[in-house]
LUMTI-364294 format. One line per 10 residues: number of its first residue (from 0); their letters; for each residue x, y, z of N, C-alpha, C, O. Coordinates in nm, 4 decimals, padded with zeros to 6 digits. Atoms other than C-alpha are relative to their C-alpha. Layout:
N
NUM = A = X:Y:Z:X:Y:Z:X:Y:Z:X:Y:Z ~ ...
% end
This chain:
169
0 = MGVKQSNPTI = 00.0835:-00.1142:00.0084:00.0001:-00.0037:-00.0063:00.0865:00.1302:-00.0044:00.1888:00.1355:00.0639 ~ -00.0756:-00.1243:00.0188:00.1288:00.3423:-00.0978:-00.0703:00.1055:00.0799:-00.1809:00.0883:00.1312 ~ 00.0672:-00.1246:-00.0626:00.0657:00.6891:00.0529:-00.1111:00.0567:-00.0882:-00.1009:00.0660:-00.2105 ~ 00.1120:-00.0547:00.0781:-00.2633:00.8372:-00.0433:00.0222:00.1501:-00.0187:00.0427:00.2190:00.0812 ~ -00.0118:-00.1390:00.0204:-00.2320:01.1813:-00.2048:-00.1292:00.0684:00.0444:-00.2390:00.0151:00.0286 ~ 00.1114:-00.0868:-00.0508:-00.4558:01.4552:-00.0541:-00.0617:00.0631:-00.1318:00.0065:00.0795:-00.2329 ~ 00.0700:-00.0597:00.1148:-00.7247:01.6129:-00.2918:00.0427:00.1630:00.0043:00.0220:00.2253:00.1084 ~ -00.0456:-00.1318:00.0007:-00.5819:01.9683:-00.3936:-00.1247:00.0881:00.0200:-00.1043:00.1883:00.0885 ~ 00.1200:-00.0836:-00.0133:-00.9400:02.1241:-00.4022:-00.0251:00.0165:00.1536:-00.0521:00.1292:00.1952 ~ 00.0294:-00.0099:-00.1312:-00.9868:02.0393:-00.0258:00.1052:00.0908:00.0619:00.0681:00.1729:00.1457
10 = SIILAVALVA = -00.1097:-00.0765:-00.0519:-00.6390:02.1985:00.0524:-00.0391:00.1364:-00.0280:-00.0355:00.2178:00.0642 ~ 00.0119:-00.1460:00.0443:-00.7290:02.5180:-00.1420:-00.1082:00.0465:00.0864:-00.0895:00.1514:00.1480 ~ 00.1183:-00.0420:-00.0814:-01.0644:02.5448:00.0392:00.0233:00.0152:00.1505:-00.0453:00.0951:00.2143 ~ -00.0415:-00.0015:-00.1294:-00.9048:02.4872:00.3779:00.0776:00.1252:00.0194:00.0507:00.1998:00.1136 ~ -00.0767:-00.1143:-00.0043:-00.6407:02.7576:00.3042:-00.0808:00.1343:-00.0026:-00.0544:00.2273:00.0736 ~ 00.0898:-00.1177:00.0228:-00.9133:03.0131:00.1839:-00.0736:00.0217:00.1388:-00.0818:00.1341:00.1884 ~ 00.0765:-00.0117:-00.1342:-01.1140:02.9389:00.5142:00.0864:00.0550:00.1045:00.0479:00.1382:00.1867 ~ -00.0889:-00.0495:-00.1032:-00.8097:02.9897:00.7158:00.0318:00.1635:-00.0127:00.0314:00.2418:00.0822 ~ -00.0266:-00.1351:00.0274:-00.7273:03.3171:00.5549:-00.1182:00.0958:00.0384:-00.0966:00.2012:00.0982 ~ 00.1206:-00.0710:-00.0328:-01.0861:03.4449:00.5913:-00.0142:00.0167:00.1415:-00.0516:00.1243:00.1883
20 = AIGVVIYQGM = 00.0301:-00.0082:-00.1320:-01.0980:03.3525:00.9491:00.1198:00.1004:00.0723:00.0950:00.1639:00.1748 ~ -00.0923:-00.0871:-00.0551:-00.7717:03.5440:01.0175:-00.0353:00.1439:-00.0303:-00.0166:00.2308:00.0549 ~ 00.0520:-00.1219:00.0301:-00.9137:03.8397:00.8284:-00.1027:00.0516:00.0978:-00.0959:00.1668:00.1407 ~ 00.1181:-00.0363:-00.1016:-01.2245:03.8478:01.0613:00.0753:00.0387:00.1273:00.0468:00.1440:00.1842 ~ -00.0556:-00.0345:-00.1349:-01.0013:03.8419:01.3687:00.0621:00.1306:00.0057:00.0465:00.2091:00.0991 ~ -00.0730:-00.1261:00.0073:-00.7811:04.1238:01.2438:-00.0915:00.1134:-00.0089:-00.0706:00.2179:00.0529 ~ 00.1040:-00.1104:00.0155:-01.0877:04.3269:01.1360:-00.0560:00.0414:00.1307:-00.0615:00.1598:00.1640 ~ 00.0552:-00.0169:-00.1386:-01.2416:04.2842:01.4817:00.0837:00.0800:00.0993:00.0408:00.1622:00.1803 ~ -00.1015:-00.0530:-00.0926:-00.9293:04.3793:01.6541:00.0212:00.1540:-00.0376:00.0381:00.2406:00.0482 ~ -00.0233:-00.1329:00.0426:-00.8876:04.6903:01.4396:-00.1199:00.0987:00.0367:-00.1067:00.2168:00.0687
30 = SGGKTAASDA = 00.1294:-00.0944:-00.0409:-01.2652:04.8071:01.5056:-00.0422:-00.0168:00.1392:-00.1593:00.0022:00.1720 ~ 00.0413:00.0091:-00.1442:-01.2554:04.7454:01.8743:-00.0827:-00.1121:00.0264:-00.1352:-00.1202:00.1375 ~ 00.0901:00.1064:-00.0284:-01.4487:04.4347:01.8395:-00.1616:00.0241:-00.0479:-00.2553:-00.0553:-00.0394 ~ 00.1463:-00.0346:00.0438:-01.7546:04.6207:01.6987:-00.0139:-00.0444:-00.1359:00.0816:-00.0454:-00.2136 ~ 00.0422:00.0258:00.1364:-01.9291:04.5130:01.3947:-00.0647:00.1369:-00.0638:-00.1007:00.2289:00.0096 ~ 00.0520:-00.1305:00.0578:-02.0566:04.7857:01.1420:-00.1460:00.0212:00.0480:-00.1879:00.1366:00.0573 ~ 00.1450:-00.0073:-00.0364:-02.4242:04.7127:01.2563:-00.0014:00.0584:00.1447:-00.0879:00.1403:00.1756 ~ 00.0073:-00.0540:-00.1400:-02.3462:04.7875:01.6223:00.0296:00.1577:00.0041:-00.0026:00.2202:00.1052 ~ -00.0375:-00.1327:00.0165:-02.2212:05.1401:01.5069:-00.1183:00.0735:-00.0521:-00.1241:00.1947:-00.0318 ~ 00.1038:-00.0770:00.0727:-02.5366:05.2312:01.3183:-00.0900:00.0596:00.0967:-00.1154:00.0038:00.2035
40 = KALSISQWGV = 00.1201:-00.0722:-00.0883:-02.7975:05.4785:01.4680:-00.1271:-00.0340:-00.0771:-00.1309:-00.0314:-00.2002 ~ 00.1225:00.0457:00.0366:-03.1478:05.3679:01.4291:-00.0967:00.1239:00.0001:-00.0982:00.2034:00.0941 ~ 00.0993:-00.1039:00.0095:-03.4278:05.6081:01.3045:-00.1212:-00.0589:-00.0468:-00.1225:-00.1270:-00.1494 ~ 00.1300:00.0415:00.0368:-03.7920:05.5318:01.2970:-00.0785:00.1081:-00.0542:-00.0757:00.2191:-00.0010 ~ 00.1157:-00.0954:00.0512:-04.0538:05.7116:01.0929:-00.1320:-00.0749:00.0156:-00.1858:-00.1436:-00.0712 ~ 00.1336:00.0658:-00.0269:-04.3652:05.5953:01.2639:-00.1250:00.0528:-00.0861:-00.2197:-00.0230:-00.1067 ~ 00.1042:-00.0458:00.0966:-04.5931:05.8115:01.0365:-00.0045:-00.0896:-00.1294:-00.1107:-00.1114:-00.1879 ~ 00.0007:00.0715:00.1201:-04.4805:05.6012:00.7466:00.0265:-00.1651:00.0394:00.0321:-00.2491:-00.0504 ~ -00.0132:00.1346:-00.0294:-04.4277:05.2707:00.9369:00.1311:-00.0726:-00.0404:00.1323:-00.1930:-00.0659 ~ -00.1224:00.0482:00.0450:-04.0630:05.2291:00.8467:00.1099:00.0421:00.0898:00.0894:00.1340:00.1690
50 = KGGYFGKNEL = -00.1215:-00.0221:-00.0786:-03.7187:05.2350:01.0098:00.1270:-00.0363:-00.0807:00.1220:-00.1191:-00.1716 ~ -00.1113:00.0202:00.0665:-03.3694:05.2408:00.8970:00.1265:00.0293:00.0892:00.1084:00.0436:00.2101 ~ -00.1156:-00.0356:-00.0679:-03.0181:05.3140:01.0091:00.1107:00.0620:-00.0773:00.1234:00.0330:-00.1963 ~ -00.1247:-00.0650:00.0579:-02.7036:05.5219:00.9307:00.0974:00.0165:00.0764:00.0731:00.0208:00.1970 ~ -00.1228:-00.0018:-00.0802:-02.3510:05.5539:01.0432:00.0632:00.1321:00.0258:00.1736:00.1381:00.0799 ~ -00.0553:-00.1315:-00.0325:-02.3039:05.9328:01.0619:00.0108:00.0372:00.1402:-00.0634:-00.0134:00.2244 ~ 00.0017:-00.0499:-00.1339:-02.1969:06.1146:01.3679:-00.1082:00.0787:00.0486:-00.1310:00.0822:00.1696 ~ 00.1075:-00.1035:-00.0381:-02.4856:06.3639:01.3681:-00.1395:-00.0777:00.0207:-00.1760:-00.1684:-00.0542 ~ 00.1455:00.0370:-00.0185:-02.8359:06.2904:01.5054:-00.0806:00.0637:-00.1106:-00.0818:00.1862:-00.1225 ~ 00.0986:-00.0605:00.1006:-03.0799:06.3384:01.2160:-00.1332:00.0234:00.0436:-00.1885:-00.0516:00.1241
60 = KTSIDGKDLT = 00.1268:-00.0317:-00.0274:-03.3982:06.5018:01.2339:-00.0844:-00.0106:-00.1289:-00.0398:00.0140:-00.2410 ~ 00.0851:00.0202:00.1240:-03.6914:06.4328:01.0074:-00.0838:00.1126:-00.0359:-00.1160:00.1914:00.0531 ~ 00.0914:-00.1092:00.0444:-03.9056:06.6720:00.8094:-00.0801:-00.0755:-00.1163:-00.0251:-00.1246:-00.2148 ~ 00.0899:00.0526:00.0891:-04.2095:06.5415:00.6285:-00.0867:00.1027:-00.0679:-00.1600:00.1721:00.0025 ~ 00.0769:-00.1036:00.0768:-04.3711:06.7635:00.3544:-00.0792:-00.0827:-00.1118:-00.0273:-00.1199:-00.2171 ~ 00.0758:00.0818:00.0913:-04.6522:06.5765:00.1865:00.0565:-00.1413:-00.0099:00.0673:-00.2131:00.0895 ~ -00.0585:00.1373:00.0105:-04.5007:06.2589:00.0403:00.1545:00.0066:-00.0022:00.2142:-00.0912:-00.0469 ~ -00.1373:00.0015:-00.0057:-04.1411:06.3679:00.0869:00.0622:00.0109:00.1453:00.0131:00.0871:00.2286 ~ -00.0570:00.0059:-00.1276:-03.9173:06.2975:00.3852:00.1504:00.0392:-00.0307:00.2212:-00.0150:-00.1155 ~ -00.1332:-00.0484:00.0086:-03.6000:06.4823:00.4245:00.0663:-00.0076:00.1423:00.0078:00.0175:00.2477
70 = LKSDASTKNS = -00.0618:00.0092:-00.1216:-03.3321:06.4243:00.6740:00.1001:00.1132:00.0031:00.1634:00.1461:-00.0972 ~ -00.0928:-00.0970:-00.0157:-03.1238:06.7043:00.8331:00.0682:-00.0115:00.1338:00.0126:-00.0756:00.2231 ~ -00.0605:-00.0068:-00.1421:-02.8826:06.7551:01.1283:00.0089:00.1563:00.0365:-00.0111:00.2468:-00.0445 ~ -00.0127:-00.1316:-00.0523:-02.8283:07.0593:01.3501:00.1064:00.0731:-00.0796:00.0945:00.1914:-00.1116 ~ -00.1159:-00.0670:00.0724:-02.4989:07.1221:01.1668:-00.0384:00.0454:-00.1432:00.0054:00.1480:-00.1953 ~ 00.0280:-00.0380:00.1317:-02.6573:07.1130:00.8294:-00.1062:00.1101:-00.0123:-00.1167:00.1752:-00.1163 ~ 00.1064:-00.1223:00.0040:-02.9474:07.3655:00.9181:00.0447:00.1221:00.0580:-00.0252:00.2232:00.0520 ~ -00.0525:-00.1278:-00.0573:-02.7332:07.6136:01.0920:00.0774:00.0920:-00.1217:00.1102:00.2093:-00.1038 ~ -00.0751:-00.0583:00.1195:-02.5608:07.6995:00.7420:-00.1153:00.0372:-00.0975:-00.2309:-00.0025:-00.0822 ~ 00.0868:-00.0472:00.1015:-02.7200:07.8653:00.4391:-00.0328:-00.1061:-00.1074:-00.0222:-00.0718:-00.2251
80 = CDPDSFSKIT = 00.0216:00.0984:00.1002:-02.8098:07.5464:00.2588:-00.1461:00.0073:-00.0692:-00.2492:00.0100:-00.0019 ~ 00.1260:-00.0022:00.0628:-03.0802:07.5587:-00.0071:-00.0748:-00.1344:00.0267:-00.0139:-00.2412:00.0333 ~ 00.0808:00.1092:-00.0205:-03.3666:07.3255:00.0545:00.0250:-00.1253:-00.1035:00.0201:-00.2423:-00.0656 ~ -00.0340:00.0989:00.0960:-03.2811:07.1389:-00.2755:00.1341:-00.0626:00.0127:00.1721:-00.1468:-00.0687 ~ -00.1385:00.0429:-00.0180:-02.9364:07.0727:-00.1449:-00.0089:-00.1353:00.0890:00.0968:-00.1910:00.1186 ~ 00.0131:00.1174:-00.0748:-03.0733:06.7696:00.0592:-00.0603:-00.1153:-00.0826:-00.1552:-00.0892:-00.1565 ~ 00.0602:00.1182:00.0490:-03.1487:06.4184:-00.0657:-00.1409:-00.0047:00.0599:-00.1694:00.0596:00.1609 ~ 00.1289:00.0201:-00.0622:-03.5090:06.3125:-00.0111:-00.0454:-00.1350:-00.0273:00.0015:-00.1954:-00.1237 ~ 00.0697:00.1445:00.0260:-03.7051:05.9834:00.0061:-00.1528:00.0539:-00.0060:-00.2058:00.1299:00.0751 ~ 00.1458:-00.0181:00.0174:-04.0590:06.0003:-00.1280:-00.0814:-00.1339:-00.0008:-00.0399:-00.2379:-00.0520
90 = KYEASDMIDD = 00.0807:00.1155:-00.0333:-04.3334:05.7648:-00.0371:-00.1214:00.0082:-00.1061:-00.1850:00.1127:-00.1195 ~ 00.1040:00.0172:00.0872:-04.5863:05.6430:-00.3028:-00.0845:-00.1245:00.0303:-00.0405:-00.2256:00.0849 ~ 00.0770:00.1154:00.0212:-04.8816:05.4228:-00.3375:00.0093:-00.0626:-00.1391:00.0331:00.0011:-00.2418 ~ -00.0021:00.0815:00.1451:-04.8904:05.1529:-00.6144:-00.0393:00.0699:-00.1247:00.0266:00.0720:-00.2287 ~ 00.0657:-00.0697:00.1139:-05.1208:05.3552:-00.8295:00.0399:00.1402:-00.0310:-00.0078:00.2022:-00.1261 ~ -00.0511:-00.1465:00.0261:-04.9371:05.6928:-00.8005:00.0636:00.0090:-00.1274:00.1351:-00.0867:-00.1572 ~ -00.0717:-00.0362:00.1248:-04.8109:05.8238:-01.1277:00.1234:00.0780:00.0083:00.1239:00.1889:00.0617 ~ -00.1243:-00.0658:-00.0054:-04.4565:05.9133:-01.1656:00.0756:00.0267:-00.1221:00.0486:-00.0425:-00.2202 ~ -00.0766:-00.0045:00.1165:-04.2084:06.0392:-01.4140:00.1059:-00.1112:-00.0192:00.1886:-00.1402:00.0672 ~ -00.0832:00.1368:00.0125:-04.0290:05.7325:-01.5643:00.1277:00.0414:-00.0616:00.2035:-00.0486:-00.0980
100 = GSGSATKKVS = -00.1183:-00.0472:00.0556:-03.7478:05.9449:-01.6987:-00.0266:00.0828:-00.1197:00.0658:00.1451:-00.1719 ~ 00.0180:-00.0614:00.1340:-03.9110:06.0935:-01.9985:-00.0467:00.1469:00.0294:-00.0636:00.2220:-00.0667 ~ 00.0398:-00.1470:-00.0304:-04.0188:06.4312:-01.8143:-00.1368:00.0303:00.0377:-00.1726:00.1445:00.0666 ~ 00.1338:-00.0095:-00.0549:-04.3721:06.3625:-01.7216:-00.0526:-00.1133:00.0714:-00.0091:-00.2261:00.0483 ~ 00.0594:00.1015:-00.0754:-04.5726:06.1685:-01.4913:-00.0884:-00.1098:-00.0847:-00.2109:-00.1036:-00.0950 ~ 00.0689:00.0920:00.1091:-04.6600:05.8810:-01.7347:-00.0235:-00.1540:00.0488:-00.0960:-00.2308:-00.0144 ~ 00.0170:00.1370:-00.0162:-04.6318:05.5534:-01.5516:-00.0363:-00.0260:00.1669:00.0074:00.0444:00.2579 ~ 00.0061:00.0179:-00.1513:-04.7534:05.4062:-01.2189:00.1261:-00.0606:00.0536:00.2017:-00.1374:-00.0060 ~ -00.1379:00.0341:-00.0638:-04.4772:05.3642:-00.9643:00.0186:-00.1532:00.0032:00.1288:-00.2056:-00.0133 ~ -00.0227:00.1543:-00.0109:-04.5432:04.9918:-00.9295:00.0461:-00.0617:-00.1335:00.1179:-00.1615:-00.1376
110 = DVFNEGSSAG = -00.0658:00.0485:00.1322:-04.4762:04.9460:-01.3035:00.1331:00.0406:-00.0082:00.2141:-00.0403:-00.0535 ~ -00.1419:-00.0462:-00.0005:-04.1636:05.1433:-01.2757:00.0823:-00.0809:00.0833:00.1973:-00.1106:00.0507 ~ -00.0721:00.0957:-00.1044:-04.0629:04.9293:-00.9813:00.0244:-00.1399:-00.0773:00.1375:-00.1883:-00.0834 ~ 00.0055:00.1294:00.0657:-04.1448:04.6042:-01.1768:00.0809:-00.0016:-00.1089:00.1280:-00.1119:-00.1370 ~ -00.0739:-00.0043:00.1154:-03.9535:04.7223:-01.4876:00.1560:00.0337:00.0188:00.2370:00.0317:-00.0739 ~ -00.1320:-00.0425:-00.0312:-03.6357:04.8294:-01.3060:-00.0069:00.1556:00.0023:-00.0560:00.2020:-00.1007 ~ 00.0138:-00.1418:-00.0124:-03.6237:05.2060:-01.2101:00.0951:00.0800:-00.0778:00.2146:00.0516:-00.0693 ~ -00.0592:-00.1064:00.0611:-03.5054:05.4827:-01.4188:-00.0197:00.1366:00.0679:00.0377:00.2396:00.0325 ~ 00.0334:-00.1296:-00.0861:-03.6454:05.7384:-01.1643:00.0768:00.0120:00.1110:00.0375:00.0975:00.1903 ~ -00.0891:00.0080:-00.1184:-03.3824:05.6828:-00.9059:-00.0068:-00.1356:00.0688:-00.0534:-00.2348:00.0126
120 = EIKQIGDFYY = 00.0053:00.1236:-00.0775:-03.3524:05.4233:-00.6516:-00.1457:-00.0249:00.0636:-00.2100:00.0677:00.1132 ~ 00.1366:00.0275:-00.0397:-03.6755:05.2555:-00.5530:-00.0097:-00.1272:00.0608:00.0530:-00.2219:00.0133 ~ 00.0228:00.1268:-00.0599:-03.7945:04.9858:-00.3115:-00.1317:00.0053:00.0414:-00.1933:00.1110:00.0546 ~ 00.1418:00.0200:-00.0377:-04.1218:04.8414:-00.2077:00.0211:-00.0557:00.1402:00.1098:-00.1373:00.1654 ~ 00.0181:00.0333:-00.1263:-04.2128:04.8050:00.1577:-00.1376:-00.0186:00.0288:-00.2041:00.0842:00.0418 ~ 00.1381:00.0083:-00.0187:-04.5519:04.6561:00.2194:-00.0772:00.0387:-00.1318:-00.0499:-00.0065:-00.2430 ~ 00.0691:-00.0518:00.1255:-04.7929:04.8316:-00.0114:00.0363:00.1177:-00.0515:-00.0294:00.1737:-00.1392 ~ -00.0447:-00.1350:00.0538:-04.5859:05.1392:-00.0576:00.1310:-00.0038:-00.0630:00.2096:-00.0955:-00.0395 ~ -00.1276:00.0066:00.0662:-04.3002:05.2260:-00.2670:00.0778:00.1315:00.0373:00.0150:00.2360:00.0538 ~ -00.0845:-00.1074:-00.0554:-04.0034:05.4598:-00.1612:00.0954:00.0202:-00.0975:00.1607:-00.0761:-00.1378
130 = IYTEAASPCV = -00.1018:-00.0402:00.0988:-03.7863:05.6451:-00.4069:00.0973:00.0993:00.0682:00.0592:00.1928:00.1386 ~ -00.1109:-00.0820:-00.0475:-03.4560:05.7988:-00.3173:00.0387:00.0989:-00.0977:00.0588:00.0591:-00.2125 ~ -00.0427:-00.0966:00.1137:-03.3600:06.1250:-00.5001:00.1191:00.0650:00.0682:00.1133:00.1106:00.1824 ~ -00.1248:-00.0702:-00.0370:-03.0030:06.2618:-00.4748:-00.0223:00.1455:00.0096:-00.1057:00.2044:-00.0593 ~ 00.0013:-00.1613:-00.0115:-02.9488:06.6263:-00.3653:00.0158:00.0674:-00.1325:00.0994:00.0255:-00.2126 ~ 00.0102:-00.0508:00.1391:-03.0213:06.8493:-00.6644:00.1228:00.1056:-00.0099:00.1713:00.1353:-00.1191 ~ -00.0963:-00.1109:00.0151:-02.7601:07.1147:-00.5790:00.0885:00.0090:00.1324:00.0505:-00.0400:00.2387 ~ -00.0683:-00.0070:-00.1310:-02.4830:07.1970:-00.3310:-00.0587:00.1210:00.0805:-00.1585:00.1829:00.0435 ~ 00.0504:-00.1308:-00.0824:-02.5238:07.4755:-00.0596:00.0225:00.1052:-00.0769:00.1017:00.1008:-00.1711 ~ -00.0168:-00.1240:00.0773:-02.5550:07.8141:-00.1798:00.1183:00.0774:00.0409:00.1782:00.0549:00.1461
140 = EGEDTDQANV = -00.1227:-00.0794:-00.0429:-02.2798:08.0655:-00.1829:-00.0305:00.0811:00.1071:-00.1466:00.1173:00.1265 ~ 00.0026:-00.0873:-00.1150:-02.2091:08.2711:00.1210:00.0872:-00.0390:00.1099:00.1712:-00.1274:00.0932 ~ -00.0865:00.0134:-00.1076:-02.0502:08.2811:00.4539:00.0020:-00.1499:00.0438:-00.1047:-00.2107:00.0527 ~ -00.0262:00.1235:-00.0441:-01.9154:07.9532:00.5663:-00.0482:-00.1251:-00.0986:-00.0926:-00.2344:-00.0633 ~ 00.0472:00.0869:00.1201:-01.9907:07.7859:00.2273:00.0644:-00.1361:00.0133:-00.0023:-00.2394:00.0098 ~ -00.0684:00.1210:00.0055:-01.7256:07.5309:00.2505:-00.0463:-00.0965:00.1132:-00.0691:-00.2141:00.0851 ~ 00.0465:00.0718:-00.1093:-01.8325:07.4075:00.5958:-00.1385:-00.0394:-00.0095:-00.1743:-00.1454:00.0419 ~ 00.1390:00.0289:00.0395:-02.1947:07.4172:00.4837:-00.0047:-00.1197:-00.0867:-00.0880:-00.2076:-00.0651 ~ -00.0156:00.1049:00.0996:-02.0944:07.1842:00.1957:00.0361:-00.1382:00.0674:-00.0152:-00.2457:00.0362 ~ -00.0294:00.1252:-00.0600:-01.9359:06.9394:00.4173:-00.0939:-00.0503:00.0905:-00.1050:-00.1720:00.1050
150 = DQTVVVNDTK = 00.1140:00.0353:-00.0848:-02.2197:06.9409:00.6616:-00.1081:-00.0789:-00.0858:-00.1667:-00.1819:-00.0524 ~ 00.1226:00.0553:00.0956:-02.4630:06.8775:00.3635:00.0461:-00.1275:-00.0642:-00.0392:-00.2082:-00.1011 ~ -00.0429:00.1207:00.0632:-02.2515:06.6052:00.2203:-00.0152:-00.1133:00.1005:-00.0510:-00.2257:00.0652 ~ 00.0123:00.0962:-00.1045:-02.2516:06.4272:00.5492:-00.1494:-00.0571:00.0130:-00.1768:-00.1763:00.0274 ~ 00.1523:00.0447:-00.0138:-02.6405:06.4258:00.5687:-00.0417:-00.0542:-00.1269:-00.1342:-00.1353:-00.1214 ~ 00.0467:00.0659:00.1218:-02.6789:06.3340:00.2028:00.0601:-00.1465:00.0045:-00.0109:-00.2366:-00.0401 ~ -00.0367:00.1388:-00.0277:-02.4717:06.0214:00.2793:-00.0648:-00.0735:00.0941:-00.0876:-00.1934:00.0784 ~ 00.0811:00.0714:-00.1106:-02.6536:05.9465:00.5936:-00.1392:-00.0347:-00.0479:-00.1945:-00.1384:-00.0112 ~ 00.1296:00.0276:00.0512:-02.9804:05.9737:00.4101:-00.0063:-00.1132:-00.1126:-00.1063:-00.1833:-00.1281 ~ -00.0108:00.1163:00.0812:-02.8552:05.7320:00.1359:00.0116:-00.1228:00.0841:-00.0533:-00.2198:00.0450
160 = EFFTSLEAL = -00.0197:00.1080:-00.0939:-02.7519:05.4879:00.4239:-00.1327:-00.0491:00.0436:-00.1676:-00.1665:00.0315 ~ 00.1120:00.0188:-00.0516:-03.0741:05.5203:00.5737:-00.0993:-00.0643:-00.0958:-00.1607:-00.1665:-00.0653 ~ 00.0847:00.0597:00.1123:-03.2721:05.4572:00.2516:00.0351:-00.1600:-00.0295:-00.0450:-00.2526:-00.0420 ~ -00.0431:00.1406:00.0326:-03.0565:05.1536:00.1828:-00.0503:-00.0980:00.0841:-00.0896:-00.2061:00.0403 ~ 00.0317:00.0867:-00.1081:-03.1408:05.0027:00.5090:-00.1454:00.0112:00.0475:-00.1790:-00.0385:00.1550 ~ 00.1410:-00.0223:-00.0440:-03.5218:05.1073:00.5137:-00.0740:-00.1442:-00.0162:-00.0638:-00.2250:-00.1085 ~ 00.0749:00.1365:-00.0098:-03.7447:04.8204:00.6207:-00.1353:00.0461:00.0809:-00.1469:00.1595:00.1272 ~ 00.1240:-00.0237:-00.0784:-04.0899:04.8040:00.7898:00.0218:-00.0135:00.1534:00.0996:-00.0962:00.2009 ~ -00.0159:00.0023:-00.1506:-04.1204:04.8686:01.1628:-00.0432:-00.1281:00.0477:-00.0395:-00.1536:00.1680
% end
């Protein structure tokens, strides 16, 4: 009887698993043992029946105007930012008509969702559809414009993270 050779596929799988395990240990050591989820701030929108999370350092405040939700922080509101300089999340019913990218409200939001969105990022939660719209403009010119743009960018990123994690309460 001779010595049986090991299967190279099994050796490769074991090596990859070992490297992955070492990577997880190193990552947790560098992050103080915290996972990304433990660092997230939770935010619930009870009027809409949804919640989400974001990783920004600022506490966000909600502003609902009709179907539009805007998130802002104290830092972003103390500067001279134009209202269009903030991203927004819009809530729709399935039968609501929206612009499908052609410039007019020509399709039901449910159809746009089912076809793949050209109207921005869209997700369905329960019977409602939510569309994320990126900020249309930077903060206006004026005193402390640079800091205002920094504060506004942080809130835009937080709003995107919140939308990405949006789910039912």
